[in-house]
N, C-alpha and C positions, 0 to 999 in steps of 0.2 A: 551388288556389287561387284566383275571382273577383277583383282588385281590392288583392294583395298582390304587392307585390314580392321576387322567392327570388332571390338570389346563389349560386351554387354554382360552386364545384372541384369532381371524382368522383378518388381516387386508387387503383392500380390495386395492392391487394393481395398480388396473387402474385409483386413484387419481396421480393426475401426484407430488404433498408432499409425501407423504407414499411411490411412489419411491425412490426419492429419498433419502425420507432419512428415509429409514428402508430396507436394506438386504433382508429380512425373511416375507412370507408373515405370519409364526402360532409360536405364543411365550407358547411354552412348559411347565406349573412351573414353571410360574415366579417367580423368589425371588430378592428383592431390595437386593443389597450389600451395595450399599452403597449410599449418597445424603448429597448435600452442595449446599450451595446459596440460602433458603427457598424466594419463588418471592409469592405472593396473586396476583392472574387472573383471572378474570369470566371463568366462565362453561357454559355448558348448556351438558342435560344427553341427549340421545334415546329410553335410559330405562326407563326415568319418564318424560314423554314432556309434562306433564303440569303442573313442578317448576317454570321451562324456565333457568335461567341463573343467577346463586348463585356466589361470592365473595369469593377461596381459594386460601389457602396455598399450594403449592409443587415443590417438589424440584428443579429445575432450572438446574443443574446437579445428572445426576445419575449414576450407576454403575449396570448392573439386569445383574444376574447371567439365561438364560434359555436350555430350547434342544428345537431342529427341526427335522423333518425326516430325519432319514438318510437311507442307503442301508441298514445298517443292525441293524436296530431298530433305538433309539435314541442316538440325538449329539450333546452330551453341547458343549453351548454357552459363553460366558463373554463379556458384551459390557458396550460402555458408550458409553452419551445421556445425548445433553444438549437442552435447551429451550424447544420449541413446542413436538417435540419428545422423551424429557423429562417428560411433561405432560399428556401429552399423555397412557404411558407408566402407569402415574403413577394414571389414571385416570381406567386405565381395571383392576392396580392390583388391585386396592382398592375394585372395581367388585369383582374381584373372594375372598378377607376375607371380602365379604357380604353386602359390605358397598357402601351404592348409595347417591345420591348429598341429 
């Protein structure tokens, strides 16, 4: 749609972890509304294979508002994620803001 900015990331639902923890494949214009329980952990990134892994702090619990494709345009969703799911979304949202490891 002309004049509409959309930021999104897509998850591969063939992965058993992704199938178990994420109902949707695409997160359009995701926004973290709330985060709690900041913890540090090792992360790697497929966008920069030369960095290896780095220790980075991310929320262990987040509430995210995002859009998914619907029958008549985009449908808004709000969902809570914990653990690795929260870390994955935090990582991807950082990319959408132009931040990389």
